[in-house]
C-alpha positions in Angstrom: -46.8 -26.1 114.9 -45.9 -22.2 115.4 -46.0 -22.2 119.4 -43.4 -25.2 119.6 -41.2 -23.8 117.6 -41.2 -20.9 119.1 -41.1 -23.4 122.7 -37.8 -24.5 120.8 -36.3 -21.9 119.4 -36.1 -20.3 123.2 -35.3 -22.9 125.5 -32.2 -23.5 123.1 -32.1 -20.0 123.2 -32.0 -20.1 127.0 -30.1 -22.6 127.8 -27.2 -21.7 125.1 -27.1 -18.5 126.4 -26.8 -20.0 130.5 -23.7 -21.9 128.7 -22.1 -19.2 127.4 -22.5 -17.9 130.2 -20.9 -20.2 132.4 -17.8 -20.4 130.6 -16.9 -16.7 130.7 -17.1 -16.1 134.6 -15.6 -19.4 135.4 -12.8 -18.5 133.5 -13.2 -14.6 134.8 -12.8 -16.8 138.4 -10.3 -19.6 137.2 -7.9 -17.0 136.1 -8.0 -18.7 133.1 -9.5 -15.7 131.0 -6.9 -12.5 129.5 -5.6 -10.7 131.9 -5.5 -7.5 132.2 -2.7 -5.4 131.3 -2.1 -4.1 135.3 1.4 -4.3 135.1 3.9 -1.6 134.5 8.1 0.1 135.3 8.4 3.3 136.4 11.2 5.1 137.4 13.3 1.4 137.1 10.4 0.0 138.9 8.1 -3.1 138.0 4.8 -1.9 139.2 1.2 -5.2 139.5 -1.9 -3.3 140.4 -4.1 -5.8 142.1 -7.2 -4.6 143.2 -8.4 -6.4 146.3 -11.8 -7.0 146.9 -14.2 -9.4 147.4 -10.0 -11.3 145.6 -8.0 -10.3 144.2 -8.4 -9.3 140.1 -6.5 -10.0 137.8 -6.1 -13.5 140.1 -2.7 -14.2 137.6 -0.3 -11.3 136.4 2.5 -12.2 134.3 5.9 -10.3 134.5 9.6 -10.3 133.8 11.8 -11.7 136.9 14.7 -9.4 138.3 13.2 -6.1 137.8 13.3 -4.6 141.7 9.0 -5.4 141.7 6.4 -3.5 143.8 3.5 -5.2 144.4 1.0 -2.3 144.8 -2.6 -3.1 146.2 -5.8 -1.6 145.9 -8.6 -1.5 147.5 -12.1 0.8 147.5 -14.7 0.0 150.6 -13.3 -4.0 150.6 -14.4 -5.4 154.0 -14.1 -8.4 153.4 -11.4 -10.6 154.1 -9.1 -9.4 150.5 -8.0 -6.6 152.8 -5.8 -9.0 154.6 -2.8 -9.6 152.6 -0.1 -12.3 152.4 2.7 -13.9 150.0 4.0 -17.4 152.9 6.9 -17.4 151.1 8.4 -13.9 151.4 6.1 -14.3 155.2 4.4 -11.0 153.6 1.7 -10.2 156.5 -0.2 -7.1 155.4 -3.7 -5.6 156.6 -5.0 -3.5 154.1 -6.7 -0.1 154.1 -10.4 -0.3 153.8 -9.8 2.3 150.3 -7.1 3.5 149.1 -3.5 2.2 147.6 -0.3 0.2 149.6 2.7 -0.8 148.3 4.9 -3.8 149.3 7.9 -3.9 148.0 9.2 -7.6 146.9 12.6 -6.9 145.6 14.3 -8.7 142.9 12.3 -12.1 141.5 14.0 -14.9 139.9 11.8 -17.5 137.2 9.2 -18.2 139.1 6.0 -18.6 140.2 4.9 -16.1 143.7 1.6 -16.9 145.1 -0.4 -15.3 148.2 -4.1 -14.8 149.6 -5.8 -13.6 152.0 -5.7 -13.5 155.0 -8.0 -16.7 155.3 -7.1 -18.8 152.3 -10.3 -18.2 150.0 -9.0 -16.2 147.9 -5.2 -16.5 146.0 -3.7 -14.8 143.8 0.0 -15.0 141.8 2.2 -14.0 140.3 3.8 -15.7 137.2 7.9 -14.2 136.7 9.0 -14.7 133.6 12.3 -13.6 130.9 
């Protein structure tokens, strides 16, 4: 009886832990998890910092509309397709260095959502501009 109770508890813990980990990874991958504060205003310019390695983090950034804006891509040993950035609506295509920072000046944006991806389209990201 005691062995059965211990077995049931172990199974419940394994299933519950697996569910929690899967949910957290799913939120992180889909970008529904709260994004870290990756937007700062420096000398009147808004800088959105996105890490590029195995995708883009955060996948969704929220920034203010109506401010001169720079998207800064940080790489650190990036050898995958996230080292090639495309923002089709602005006709931007840029190859990033394997390590370092690359600034892309996107000017003043209106209220909208700017979408981008790696060169192969496998790793998307977006910046939502709000008031």
